[in-house]
PyMOL Python script that loads the backbone (N, CA, C, O; Angstrom):
from pymol import cmd

cmd.read_pdbstr("""\
ATOM      1  N   MET A   1     127.737  26.081  61.118  1.00  0.00           N
ATOM      2  CA  MET A   1     127.865  27.317  61.879  1.00  0.00           C
ATOM      3  C   MET A   1     126.618  27.476  62.751  1.00  0.00           C
ATOM      4  O   MET A   1     125.494  27.395  62.256  1.00  0.00           O
ATOM      5  N   ASP A   2     126.822  27.699  64.037  1.00  0.00           N
ATOM      6  CA  ASP A   2     125.680  27.841  64.937  1.00  0.00           C
ATOM      7  C   ASP A   2     125.125  29.275  64.918  1.00  0.00           C
ATOM      8  O   ASP A   2     125.699  30.168  64.295  1.00  0.00           O
ATOM      9  N   SER A   3     124.011  29.470  65.605  1.00  0.00           N
ATOM     10  CA  SER A   3     123.332  30.771  65.615  1.00  0.00           C
ATOM     11  C   SER A   3     124.217  31.885  66.163  1.00  0.00           C
ATOM     12  O   SER A   3     124.170  33.014  65.675  1.00  0.00           O
ATOM     13  N   ASN A   4     125.029  31.569  67.180  1.00  0.00           N
ATOM     14  CA  ASN A   4     125.917  32.588  67.748  1.00  0.00           C
ATOM     15  C   ASN A   4     126.929  33.077  66.716  1.00  0.00           C
ATOM     16  O   ASN A   4     127.163  34.278  66.584  1.00  0.00           O
ATOM     17  N   GLU A   5     127.523  32.142  65.992  1.00  0.00           N
ATOM     18  CA  GLU A   5     128.503  32.500  64.971  1.00  0.00           C
ATOM     19  C   GLU A   5     127.849  33.291  63.840  1.00  0.00           C
ATOM     20  O   GLU A   5     128.417  34.267  63.349  1.00  0.00           O
ATOM     21  N   LYS A   6     126.664  32.869  63.434  1.00  0.00           N
ATOM     22  CA  LYS A   6     125.944  33.583  62.377  1.00  0.00           C
ATOM     23  C   LYS A   6     125.647  35.018  62.805  1.00  0.00           C
ATOM     24  O   LYS A   6     125.839  35.961  62.039  1.00  0.00           O
ATOM     25  N   TYR A   7     125.177  35.164  64.043  1.00  0.00           N
ATOM     26  CA  TYR A   7     124.849  36.495  64.580  1.00  0.00           C
ATOM     27  C   TYR A   7     126.094  37.380  64.586  1.00  0.00           C
ATOM     28  O   TYR A   7     126.062  38.512  64.102  1.00  0.00           O
ATOM     29  N   ASP A   8     127.175  36.863  65.131  1.00  0.00           N
ATOM     30  CA  ASP A   8     128.424  37.629  65.176  1.00  0.00           C
ATOM     31  C   ASP A   8     128.891  38.005  63.780  1.00  0.00           C
ATOM     32  O   ASP A   8     129.312  39.140  63.553  1.00  0.00           O
ATOM     33  N   ASN A   9     128.823  37.066  62.839  1.00  0.00           N
ATOM     34  CA  ASN A   9     129.275  37.334  61.477  1.00  0.00           C
ATOM     35  C   ASN A   9     128.465  38.422  60.794  1.00  0.00           C
ATOM     36  O   ASN A   9     129.004  39.195  60.002  1.00  0.00           O
ATOM     37  N   VAL A  10     127.171  38.487  61.094  1.00  0.00           N
ATOM     38  CA  VAL A  10     126.357  39.559  60.518  1.00  0.00           C
ATOM     39  C   VAL A  10     126.874  40.914  60.993  1.00  0.00           C
ATOM     40  O   VAL A  10     126.998  41.841  60.192  1.00  0.00           O
ATOM     41  N   PHE A  11     127.174  41.038  62.270  1.00  0.00           N
ATOM     42  CA  PHE A  11     127.711  42.294  62.789  1.00  0.00           C
ATOM     43  C   PHE A  11     129.082  42.604  62.188  1.00  0.00           C
ATOM     44  O   PHE A  11     129.350  43.734  61.782  1.00  0.00           O
ATOM     45  N   ILE A  12     129.938  41.595  62.138  1.00  0.00           N
ATOM     46  CA  ILE A  12     131.297  41.781  61.616  1.00  0.00           C
ATOM     47  C   ILE A  12     131.257  42.235  60.163  1.00  0.00           C
ATOM     48  O   ILE A  12     131.972  43.160  59.777  1.00  0.00           O
ATOM     49  N   GLU A  13     130.429  41.588  59.367  1.00  0.00           N
ATOM     50  CA  GLU A  13     130.342  41.923  57.946  1.00  0.00           C
ATOM     51  C   GLU A  13     129.572  43.210  57.700  1.00  0.00           C
ATOM     52  O   GLU A  13     129.978  44.013  56.861  1.00  0.00           O
ATOM     53  N   SER A  14     128.473  43.425  58.409  1.00  0.00           N
ATOM     54  CA  SER A  14     127.657  44.618  58.182  1.00  0.00           C
ATOM     55  C   SER A  14     128.390  45.899  58.557  1.00  0.00           C
ATOM     56  O   SER A  14     128.273  46.918  57.877  1.00  0.00           O
ATOM     57  N   PHE A  15     129.148  45.834  59.649  1.00  0.00           N
ATOM     58  CA  PHE A  15     129.791  47.041  60.161  1.00  0.00           C
ATOM     59  C   PHE A  15     131.306  47.078  59.931  1.00  0.00           C
ATOM     60  O   PHE A  15     131.986  48.019  60.338  1.00  0.00           O
ATOM     61  N   GLU A  16     131.819  46.028  59.268  1.00  0.00           N
ATOM     62  CA  GLU A  16     133.250  45.949  58.972  1.00  0.00           C
ATOM     63  C   GLU A  16     134.091  46.156  60.239  1.00  0.00           C
ATOM     64  O   GLU A  16     134.970  47.016  60.306  1.00  0.00           O
ATOM     65  N   ILE A  17     133.773  45.324  61.238  1.00  0.00           N
ATOM     66  CA  ILE A  17     134.497  45.368  62.511  1.00  0.00           C
ATOM     67  C   ILE A  17     135.132  44.009  62.765  1.00  0.00           C
ATOM     68  O   ILE A  17     134.924  43.067  62.001  1.00  0.00           O
ATOM     69  N   GLU A  18     135.898  43.913  63.826  1.00  0.00           N
ATOM     70  CA  GLU A  18     136.526  42.654  64.185  1.00  0.00           C
ATOM     71  C   GLU A  18     135.743  41.986  65.314  1.00  0.00           C
ATOM     72  O   GLU A  18     134.998  42.637  66.045  1.00  0.00           O
ATOM     73  N   LYS A  19     135.927  40.690  65.436  1.00  0.00           N
ATOM     74  CA  LYS A  19     135.211  39.929  66.470  1.00  0.00           C
ATOM     75  C   LYS A  19     135.434  40.510  67.861  1.00  0.00           C
ATOM     76  O   LYS A  19     134.521  40.495  68.686  1.00  0.00           O
ATOM     77  N   LYS A  20     136.626  41.018  68.131  1.00  0.00           N
ATOM     78  CA  LYS A  20     136.936  41.578  69.450  1.00  0.00           C
ATOM     79  C   LYS A  20     136.089  42.818  69.769  1.00  0.00           C
ATOM     80  O   LYS A  20     135.982  43.214  70.930  1.00  0.00           O
ATOM     81  N   ASP A  21     135.489  43.428  68.743  1.00  0.00           N
ATOM     82  CA  ASP A  21     134.666  44.624  68.947  1.00  0.00           C
ATOM     83  C   ASP A  21     133.223  44.307  69.334  1.00  0.00           C
ATOM     84  O   ASP A  21     132.444  45.215  69.624  1.00  0.00           O
ATOM     85  N   LEU A  22     132.867  43.026  69.340  1.00  0.00           N
ATOM     86  CA  LEU A  22     131.508  42.618  69.702  1.00  0.00           C
ATOM     87  C   LEU A  22     131.410  42.526  71.219  1.00  0.00           C
ATOM     88  O   LEU A  22     132.033  41.656  71.827  1.00  0.00           O
ATOM     89  N   ASN A  23     130.641  43.404  71.830  1.00  0.00           N
ATOM     90  CA  ASN A  23     130.489  43.394  73.284  1.00  0.00           C
ATOM     91  C   ASN A  23     129.244  44.157  73.694  1.00  0.00           C
ATOM     92  O   ASN A  23     128.521  44.687  72.850  1.00  0.00           O
ATOM     93  N   LYS A  24     129.001  44.210  74.982  1.00  0.00           N
ATOM     94  CA  LYS A  24     127.804  44.862  75.525  1.00  0.00           C
ATOM     95  C   LYS A  24     127.723  46.344  75.179  1.00  0.00           C
ATOM     96  O   LYS A  24     126.636  46.921  75.154  1.00  0.00           O
ATOM     97  N   ASN A  25     128.876  46.959  74.912  1.00  0.00           N
ATOM     98  CA  ASN A  25     128.891  48.390  74.634  1.00  0.00           C
ATOM     99  C   ASN A  25     128.637  48.724  73.165  1.00  0.00           C
ATOM    100  O   ASN A  25     128.558  49.899  72.806  1.00  0.00           O
ATOM    101  N   LEU A  26     128.508  47.713  72.317  1.00  0.00           N
ATOM    102  CA  LEU A  26     128.262  47.960  70.905  1.00  0.00           C
ATOM    103  C   LEU A  26     126.795  48.346  70.726  1.00  0.00           C
ATOM    104  O   LEU A  26     125.893  47.520  70.865  1.00  0.00           O
ATOM    105  N   LYS A  27     126.586  49.612  70.417  1.00  0.00           N
ATOM    106  CA  LYS A  27     125.238  50.162  70.311  1.00  0.00           C
ATOM    107  C   LYS A  27     125.111  50.980  69.037  1.00  0.00           C
ATOM    108  O   LYS A  27     126.105  51.378  68.430  1.00  0.00           O
ATOM    109  N   TYR A  28     123.865  51.222  68.645  1.00  0.00           N
ATOM    110  CA  TYR A  28     123.573  52.073  67.501  1.00  0.00           C
ATOM    111  C   TYR A  28     124.304  53.402  67.652  1.00  0.00           C
ATOM    112  O   TYR A  28     124.223  54.060  68.689  1.00  0.00           O
ATOM    113  N   GLU A  29     125.004  53.774  66.618  1.00  0.00           N
ATOM    114  CA  GLU A  29     125.788  55.006  66.526  1.00  0.00           C
ATOM    115  C   GLU A  29     126.994  55.054  67.476  1.00  0.00           C
ATOM    116  O   GLU A  29     127.597  56.115  67.639  1.00  0.00           O
ATOM    117  N   SER A  30     127.359  53.921  68.107  1.00  0.00           N
ATOM    118  CA  SER A  30     128.566  53.905  68.932  1.00  0.00           C
ATOM    119  C   SER A  30     129.813  53.734  68.059  1.00  0.00           C
ATOM    120  O   SER A  30     130.932  54.014  68.488  1.00  0.00           O
ATOM    121  N   ILE A  31     129.595  53.272  66.830  1.00  0.00           N
ATOM    122  CA  ILE A  31     130.661  53.210  65.836  1.00  0.00           C
ATOM    123  C   ILE A  31     130.145  53.872  64.565  1.00  0.00           C
ATOM    124  O   ILE A  31     128.942  53.888  64.302  1.00  0.00           O
ATOM    125  N   LYS A  32     131.056  54.410  63.793  1.00  0.00           N
ATOM    126  CA  LYS A  32     130.675  55.181  62.602  1.00  0.00           C
ATOM    127  C   LYS A  32     129.818  54.377  61.625  1.00  0.00           C
ATOM    128  O   LYS A  32     128.880  54.913  61.033  1.00  0.00           O
ATOM    129  N   SER A  33     130.137  53.098  61.456  1.00  0.00           N
ATOM    130  CA  SER A  33     129.424  52.294  60.464  1.00  0.00           C
ATOM    131  C   SER A  33     128.007  51.883  60.894  1.00  0.00           C
ATOM    132  O   SER A  33     127.213  51.441  60.063  1.00  0.00           O
ATOM    133  N   TRP A  34     127.687  52.029  62.196  1.00  0.00           N
ATOM    134  CA  TRP A  34     126.327  51.691  62.632  1.00  0.00           C
ATOM    135  C   TRP A  34     125.483  52.959  62.664  1.00  0.00           C
ATOM    136  O   TRP A  34     125.092  53.460  63.719  1.00  0.00           O
ATOM    137  N   ASP A  35     125.224  53.448  61.465  1.00  0.00           N
ATOM    138  CA  ASP A  35     124.328  54.584  61.286  1.00  0.00           C
ATOM    139  C   ASP A  35     123.015  54.027  60.729  1.00  0.00           C
ATOM    140  O   ASP A  35     122.805  52.815  60.750  1.00  0.00           O
ATOM    141  N   SER A  36     122.142  54.884  60.240  1.00  0.00           N
ATOM    142  CA  SER A  36     120.842  54.407  59.769  1.00  0.00           C
ATOM    143  C   SER A  36     120.974  53.463  58.576  1.00  0.00           C
ATOM    144  O   SER A  36     120.230  52.487  58.478  1.00  0.00           O
ATOM    145  N   VAL A  37     121.903  53.738  57.679  1.00  0.00           N
ATOM    146  CA  VAL A  37     122.106  52.864  56.518  1.00  0.00           C
ATOM    147  C   VAL A  37     122.714  51.530  56.971  1.00  0.00           C
ATOM    148  O   VAL A  37     122.272  50.466  56.537  1.00  0.00           O
ATOM    149  N   GLY A  38     123.715  51.589  57.831  1.00  0.00           N
ATOM    150  CA  GLY A  38     124.324  50.375  58.363  1.00  0.00           C
ATOM    151  C   GLY A  38     123.318  49.535  59.131  1.00  0.00           C
ATOM    152  O   GLY A  38     123.348  48.305  59.082  1.00  0.00           O
ATOM    153  N   HIS A  39     122.429  50.215  59.839  1.00  0.00           N
ATOM    154  CA  HIS A  39     121.403  49.516  60.622  1.00  0.00           C
ATOM    155  C   HIS A  39     120.512  48.688  59.699  1.00  0.00           C
ATOM    156  O   HIS A  39     120.246  47.516  59.968  1.00  0.00           O
ATOM    157  N   MET A  40     120.059  49.296  58.625  1.00  0.00           N
ATOM    158  CA  MET A  40     119.166  48.583  57.714  1.00  0.00           C
ATOM    159  C   MET A  40     119.908  47.463  56.975  1.00  0.00           C
ATOM    160  O   MET A  40     119.321  46.426  56.665  1.00  0.00           O
ATOM    161  N   THR A  41     121.184  47.673  56.699  1.00  0.00           N
ATOM    162  CA  THR A  41     121.993  46.616  56.095  1.00  0.00           C
ATOM    163  C   THR A  41     122.078  45.421  57.040  1.00  0.00           C
ATOM    164  O   THR A  41     121.908  44.273  56.631  1.00  0.00           O
ATOM    165  N   MET A  42     122.345  45.717  58.318  1.00  0.00           N
ATOM    166  CA  MET A  42     122.430  44.658  59.317  1.00  0.00           C
ATOM    167  C   MET A  42     121.092  43.912  59.433  1.00  0.00           C
ATOM    168  O   MET A  42     121.067  42.682  59.459  1.00  0.00           O
ATOM    169  N   VAL A  43     120.002  44.646  59.501  1.00  0.00           N
ATOM    170  CA  VAL A  43     118.680  44.022  59.613  1.00  0.00           C
ATOM    171  C   VAL A  43     118.423  43.107  58.416  1.00  0.00           C
ATOM    172  O   VAL A  43     117.967  41.976  58.582  1.00  0.00           O
ATOM    173  N   GLY A  44     118.715  43.594  57.226  1.00  0.00           N
ATOM    174  CA  GLY A  44     118.529  42.773  56.030  1.00  0.00           C
ATOM    175  C   GLY A  44     119.374  41.513  56.066  1.00  0.00           C
ATOM    176  O   GLY A  44     118.921  40.437  55.674  1.00  0.00           O
ATOM    177  N   ASN A  45     120.607  41.654  56.539  1.00  0.00           N
ATOM    178  CA  ASN A  45     121.487  40.489  56.644  1.00  0.00           C
ATOM    179  C   ASN A  45     120.975  39.488  57.681  1.00  0.00           C
ATOM    180  O   ASN A  45     121.009  38.279  57.453  1.00  0.00           O
ATOM    181  N   LEU A  46     120.500  39.999  58.820  1.00  0.00           N
ATOM    182  CA  LEU A  46     119.934  39.110  59.840  1.00  0.00           C
ATOM    183  C   LEU A  46     118.722  38.364  59.299  1.00  0.00           C
ATOM    184  O   LEU A  46     118.580  37.161  59.514  1.00  0.00           O
ATOM    185  N   GLU A  47     117.855  39.077  58.601  1.00  0.00           N
ATOM    186  CA  GLU A  47     116.656  38.443  58.047  1.00  0.00           C
ATOM    187  C   GLU A  47     117.025  37.352  57.055  1.00  0.00           C
ATOM    188  O   GLU A  47     116.397  36.294  57.026  1.00  0.00           O
ATOM    189  N   GLU A  48     118.034  37.605  56.252  1.00  0.00           N
ATOM    190  CA  GLU A  48     118.462  36.615  55.264  1.00  0.00           C
ATOM    191  C   GLU A  48     119.112  35.406  55.936  1.00  0.00           C
ATOM    192  O   GLU A  48     118.773  34.266  55.617  1.00  0.00           O
ATOM    193  N   VAL A  49     120.030  35.642  56.852  1.00  0.00           N
ATOM    194  CA  VAL A  49     120.766  34.558  57.506  1.00  0.00           C
ATOM    195  C   VAL A  49     119.844  33.662  58.325  1.00  0.00           C
ATOM    196  O   VAL A  49     119.997  32.440  58.324  1.00  0.00           O
ATOM    197  N   PHE A  50     118.882  34.270  59.027  1.00  0.00           N
ATOM    198  CA  PHE A  50     118.006  33.491  59.903  1.00  0.00           C
ATOM    199  C   PHE A  50     116.640  33.193  59.284  1.00  0.00           C
ATOM    200  O   PHE A  50     115.782  32.593  59.932  1.00  0.00           O
ATOM    201  N   ASP A  51     116.436  33.609  58.033  1.00  0.00           N
ATOM    202  CA  ASP A  51     115.185  33.360  57.314  1.00  0.00           C
ATOM    203  C   ASP A  51     113.974  33.840  58.113  1.00  0.00           C
ATOM    204  O   ASP A  51     113.031  33.092  58.371  1.00  0.00           O
ATOM    205  N   ILE A  52     114.038  35.122  58.497  1.00  0.00           N
ATOM    206  CA  ILE A  52     112.957  35.746  59.262  1.00  0.00           C
ATOM    207  C   ILE A  52     112.585  37.075  58.601  1.00  0.00           C
ATOM    208  O   ILE A  52     113.309  37.579  57.742  1.00  0.00           O
ATOM    209  N   VAL A  53     111.459  37.625  59.012  1.00  0.00           N
ATOM    210  CA  VAL A  53     111.067  38.982  58.625  1.00  0.00           C
ATOM    211  C   VAL A  53     110.734  39.707  59.922  1.00  0.00           C
ATOM    212  O   VAL A  53     109.774  39.370  60.615  1.00  0.00           O
ATOM    213  N   MET A  54     111.537  40.695  60.228  1.00  0.00           N
ATOM    214  CA  MET A  54     111.355  41.415  61.485  1.00  0.00           C
ATOM    215  C   MET A  54     110.277  42.492  61.356  1.00  0.00           C
ATOM    216  O   MET A  54     110.131  43.126  60.311  1.00  0.00           O
ATOM    217  N   GLU A  55     109.538  42.680  62.428  1.00  0.00           N
ATOM    218  CA  GLU A  55     108.518  43.730  62.476  1.00  0.00           C
ATOM    219  C   GLU A  55     109.205  45.079  62.664  1.00  0.00           C
ATOM    220  O   GLU A  55     110.295  45.161  63.229  1.00  0.00           O
ATOM    221  N   MET A  56     108.555  46.127  62.186  1.00  0.00           N
ATOM    222  CA  MET A  56     109.136  47.466  62.242  1.00  0.00           C
ATOM    223  C   MET A  56     109.499  47.877  63.670  1.00  0.00           C
ATOM    224  O   MET A  56     110.554  48.474  63.885  1.00  0.00           O
ATOM    225  N   ASP A  57     108.657  47.573  64.634  1.00  0.00           N
ATOM    226  CA  ASP A  57     108.963  47.930  66.032  1.00  0.00           C
ATOM    227  C   ASP A  57     110.250  47.260  66.503  1.00  0.00           C
ATOM    228  O   ASP A  57     111.033  47.862  67.238  1.00  0.00           O
ATOM    229  N   ASP A  58     110.468  46.021  66.084  1.00  0.00           N
ATOM    230  CA  ASP A  58     111.681  45.320  66.478  1.00  0.00           C
ATOM    231  C   ASP A  58     112.913  45.906  65.793  1.00  0.00           C
ATOM    232  O   ASP A  58     113.986  45.972  66.393  1.00  0.00           O
ATOM    233  N   ILE A  59     112.764  46.324  64.563  1.00  0.00           N
ATOM    234  CA  ILE A  59     113.864  46.967  63.837  1.00  0.00           C
ATOM    235  C   ILE A  59     114.269  48.257  64.548  1.00  0.00           C
ATOM    236  O   ILE A  59     115.455  48.545  64.712  1.00  0.00           O
ATOM    237  N   ILE A  60     113.286  49.012  64.959  1.00  0.00           N
ATOM    238  CA  ILE A  60     113.547  50.275  65.664  1.00  0.00           C
ATOM    239  C   ILE A  60     114.159  50.010  67.038  1.00  0.00           C
ATOM    240  O   ILE A  60     115.075  50.720  67.453  1.00  0.00           O
ATOM    241  N   ASP A  61     113.667  49.005  67.739  1.00  0.00           N
ATOM    242  CA  ASP A  61     114.141  48.691  69.093  1.00  0.00           C
ATOM    243  C   ASP A  61     115.504  47.993  69.111  1.00  0.00           C
ATOM    244  O   ASP A  61     116.117  47.864  70.170  1.00  0.00           O
ATOM    245  N   PHE A  62     115.974  47.547  67.963  1.00  0.00           N
ATOM    246  CA  PHE A  62     117.247  46.823  67.852  1.00  0.00           C
ATOM    247  C   PHE A  62     118.377  47.844  67.988  1.00  0.00           C
ATOM    248  O   PHE A  62     118.965  48.279  66.998  1.00  0.00           O
ATOM    249  N   SER A  63     118.663  48.210  69.227  1.00  0.00           N
ATOM    250  CA  SER A  63     119.560  49.341  69.488  1.00  0.00           C
ATOM    251  C   SER A  63     120.964  48.944  69.931  1.00  0.00           C
ATOM    252  O   SER A  63     121.833  49.803  70.075  1.00  0.00           O
ATOM    253  N   SER A  64     121.191  47.653  70.147  1.00  0.00           N
ATOM    254  CA  SER A  64     122.518  47.227  70.582  1.00  0.00           C
ATOM    255  C   SER A  64     122.727  45.754  70.250  1.00  0.00           C
ATOM    256  O   SER A  64     121.791  45.026  69.920  1.00  0.00           O
ATOM    257  N   TYR A  65     123.972  45.348  70.348  1.00  0.00           N
ATOM    258  CA  TYR A  65     124.350  43.950  70.125  1.00  0.00           C
ATOM    259  C   TYR A  65     123.576  43.050  71.087  1.00  0.00           C
ATOM    260  O   TYR A  65     123.029  42.030  70.669  1.00  0.00           O
ATOM    261  N   ASP A  66     123.524  43.413  72.367  1.00  0.00           N
ATOM    262  CA  ASP A  66     122.818  42.595  73.359  1.00  0.00           C
ATOM    263  C   ASP A  66     121.307  42.646  73.190  1.00  0.00           C
ATOM    264  O   ASP A  66     120.637  41.622  73.319  1.00  0.00           O
ATOM    265  N   GLU A  67     120.765  43.817  72.905  1.00  0.00           N
ATOM    266  CA  GLU A  67     119.313  43.947  72.721  1.00  0.00           C
ATOM    267  C   GLU A  67     118.853  43.091  71.536  1.00  0.00           C
ATOM    268  O   GLU A  67     117.765  42.516  71.559  1.00  0.00           O
ATOM    269  N   GLY A  68     119.685  43.017  70.519  1.00  0.00           N
ATOM    270  CA  GLY A  68     119.353  42.203  69.348  1.00  0.00           C
ATOM    271  C   GLY A  68     119.156  40.739  69.689  1.00  0.00           C
ATOM    272  O   GLY A  68     118.292  40.074  69.118  1.00  0.00           O
ATOM    273  N   LYS A  69     119.954  40.237  70.614  1.00  0.00           N
ATOM    274  CA  LYS A  69     119.805  38.842  71.039  1.00  0.00           C
ATOM    275  C   LYS A  69     118.424  38.609  71.633  1.00  0.00           C
ATOM    276  O   LYS A  69     117.796  37.582  71.377  1.00  0.00           O
ATOM    277  N   LYS A  70     117.955  39.569  72.429  1.00  0.00           N
ATOM    278  CA  LYS A  70     116.629  39.449  73.053  1.00  0.00           C
ATOM    279  C   LYS A  70     115.527  39.511  71.999  1.00  0.00           C
ATOM    280  O   LYS A  70     114.561  38.749  72.047  1.00  0.00           O
ATOM    281  N   ILE A  71     115.685  40.420  71.054  1.00  0.00           N
ATOM    282  CA  ILE A  71     114.661  40.582  70.013  1.00  0.00           C
ATOM    283  C   ILE A  71     114.569  39.338  69.145  1.00  0.00           C
ATOM    284  O   ILE A  71     113.469  38.919  68.785  1.00  0.00           O
ATOM    285  N   LEU A  72     115.697  38.743  68.806  1.00  0.00           N
ATOM    286  CA  LEU A  72     115.673  37.573  67.928  1.00  0.00           C
ATOM    287  C   LEU A  72     115.011  36.366  68.573  1.00  0.00           C
ATOM    288  O   LEU A  72     114.539  35.476  67.866  1.00  0.00           O
ATOM    289  N   LYS A  73     114.965  36.315  69.904  1.00  0.00           N
ATOM    290  CA  LYS A  73     114.257  35.220  70.580  1.00  0.00           C
ATOM    291  C   LYS A  73     112.790  35.184  70.166  1.00  0.00           C
ATOM    292  O   LYS A  73     112.186  34.115  70.093  1.00  0.00           O
ATOM    293  N   LYS A  74     112.225  36.350  69.898  1.00  0.00           N
ATOM    294  CA  LYS A  74     110.835  36.451  69.454  1.00  0.00           C
ATOM    295  C   LYS A  74     110.622  35.683  68.146  1.00  0.00           C
ATOM    296  O   LYS A  74     109.524  35.206  67.859  1.00  0.00           O
ATOM    297  N   TYR A  75     111.699  35.574  67.361  1.00  0.00           N
ATOM    298  CA  TYR A  75     111.636  34.890  66.071  1.00  0.00           C
ATOM    299  C   TYR A  75     112.214  33.470  66.162  1.00  0.00           C
ATOM    300  O   TYR A  75     112.538  32.849  65.149  1.00  0.00           O
ATOM    301  N   LYS A  76     112.334  32.978  67.394  1.00  0.00           N
ATOM    302  CA  LYS A  76     112.826  31.625  67.671  1.00  0.00           C
ATOM    303  C   LYS A  76     114.280  31.428  67.255  1.00  0.00           C
ATOM    304  O   LYS A  76     114.684  30.334  66.860  1.00  0.00           O
ATOM    305  N   VAL A  77     115.058  32.508  67.351  1.00  0.00           N
ATOM    306  CA  VAL A  77     116.495  32.448  67.108  1.00  0.00           C
ATOM    307  C   VAL A  77     117.169  32.618  68.459  1.00  0.00           C
ATOM    308  O   VAL A  77     117.100  33.688  69.064  1.00  0.00           O
ATOM    309  N   GLU A  78     117.821  31.566  68.929  1.00  0.00           N
ATOM    310  CA  GLU A  78     118.466  31.587  70.243  1.00  0.00           C
ATOM    311  C   GLU A  78     119.941  31.949  70.119  1.00  0.00           C
ATOM    312  O   GLU A  78     120.714  31.223  69.494  1.00  0.00           O
ATOM    313  N   ILE A  79     120.324  33.066  70.711  1.00  0.00           N
ATOM    314  CA  ILE A  79     121.708  33.533  70.740  1.00  0.00           C
ATOM    315  C   ILE A  79     122.116  33.623  72.210  1.00  0.00           C
ATOM    316  O   ILE A  79     121.422  34.246  73.015  1.00  0.00           O
ATOM    317  N   SER A  80     123.231  33.006  72.552  1.00  0.00           N
ATOM    318  CA  SER A  80     123.663  33.052  73.958  1.00  0.00           C
ATOM    319  C   SER A  80     124.655  34.160  74.201  1.00  0.00           C
ATOM    320  O   SER A  80     125.118  34.338  75.327  1.00  0.00           O
TER     321      SER A  80
END
""", "prot")
cmd.dss("prot")
cmd.show_as("cartoon", "prot")
cmd.util.cbc("prot")
cmd.orient("prot")
């Protein structure tokens, strides 16, 4: 499984959504399951899947599906 698939699966599993729901408009609190608890669940899942530890500023700035791709580059995780 490549990084793109892993990234998508974290969102799908963390927020209990379907692959078709992954898009530029997916943002914090844009769906019911992406609340503060869901956010931390997603962050924990990303850290586990990619074997990284995110800094607090990056966790706070991780505000959307697309923004997350940019943030993960800092940790040498390439998502297209």
